[in-house]
N, C-alpha and C positions, 0 to 999 in steps of 0.2 A: 397629702397627694400633690396639691397644688404648689405647696413649697418646694417639693422635690423636682417637680417639672420646671419650675422657675430657676431653680439651681442648675438643672441640666441645660436649659436655654442659655443661661448666663455662661456656663462653662463653655458650650459650644461656640458662642460669640467671641469670648475672650480668646479661646485657643484656635479659632478658625476651623473647627472641625464639624462633622456631622455624625449623628449616631447611626450605626449600622446593625443589621443582623449577622448572624454567623457567616452568611454568604457574601457579606460586603455591601448588601443593598440599603440604601438609605431608609431610615424609618422616620415617618411623619409623627406628629404629637400625638395622634390617636393611637398609633402603633405603640409608641413608648408607654403611653397610659396603660394600654392593654397588658403590656409586658410586666409593668409594675405591679399591676393588679394580680398577675399570675406567679410573681416570684417574691421570695422573702428578702432577698438580697439584690440590692439595685447597682449592679455592674453591667456595664455597656462596652460594646466595641465601638471605636470611632475611627474616622478616616478623615485625613486632612482634606480640606476643601480643594486645594491645589491638586491634590492627587486625583480626586473625582473629576476635576476640570480636564486634566491631562487625559484620563481614560475616556471621558466623554468626547473629546476632541478626536482622540485616535479612533474611536468607534465610528464617529461620523465620517472621518476620511476614508476609513476602510469601507464603509457602505458606499460612499461616492465612487471609489475605485471599482467596487463590484458593479454598481449601476452603470458606470462607463462601459464596462465590458458587456453587459446585458443589453444596452442600448445598441451597441455594435451588432450584437446577434440579432436584434429584432429588425434592423434594417433589411436582412435577408428573409425575414418571416413573411409567409404568404397566407397564413391563417388569421383572418381579420378578429375571430374571437379571442385569440391568444394576445394580439396586438391591443385590444380594446382593454382586456383584463390587465395587461402590463401597464397601460396607461392609467387605469384606476389606481392600481398599486402605487405608481409614481406620484399621483396627486396626493394619496395618503402619506407617503413618505415625505413629500415636500411640506406638508402641514406639519408633521412632527419635527422636521429639520428647522421650519420656521420658528416653532415654539422653542426649540433648545437653542437655536442661534440668537434669539432675542436676548437671553442671558449674557452672551458674549458680546452683545452690542453689534452683531453683525446684522446688516440690513439688506442683504443682497435679494432675499425673498420675503414677500409680504403676503398676508392673507388676501389682499386685493388682487395681486399678480396671480396667485393660485387660482382665484375665482375666475379671473379673465381666461386663464389657460383652460380651466375646466368647461366654461361656457363655449370657448371656441371648439373645443374637442367634441363636446355634446352636439353641437350643430352638425358637425362632420360624421360623427358616428350615426346620426339619424339619417344621413345621406349615404350611409355604408362606404364612406370615403376613408379607408384604412390607410391609404398612402399619405393623406394629409397628416394623419396621426403620427406616422413615421417621421414626417418632416417635423412635427411638433417636438418629438423626441430628439431628433438630430439637432434642430436649429434654435430651439428654445429651452429644452429641459436640460440637455447635455451642457451648453454653455453656461447656464445658471448654475448647475452642480459644480462646473470647474471653477466658477467665480467664488462659490461658497467654499470650495476646498481651498482655494488660494487664501481666502480671509481666515479660514480656520488655521492654515499654516502660519500665517503672520501672526494670528493671536497666540499660537503656541510658541512663537519665537519670543514674543514680548512677554 
């Protein structure tokens, strides 16, 4: 089993591919091990790393475009609960984006910056100041997302 896993790792490294399931989702080593235990024949689907990178970038750009529209809609929102929930979702999204963009060497967003945004928002939420949260969306989050988008576009070109 370990020899087979070593051969798969070496093949993936040499060919710059990742092992995927039938839906094209990447498998980690434990999932590959489980698959090997369940099947008699060791055949796998693979995806070129560059293809996965292109798909990831396209997906992030699409998300940022959607977020830009959503932020525009939130500017008109009067329900504080909806605004606060949207900001919590934005923070979660920024955390995900930060982890993914690290792979591409994009440093527009950091865990520290997200923490600072979160702390500022929390202080204002405790004061029930939803207009401040809207300002955070417009003047902090949106520009940040647009800079990330620009960096992703540049990475895609190179």
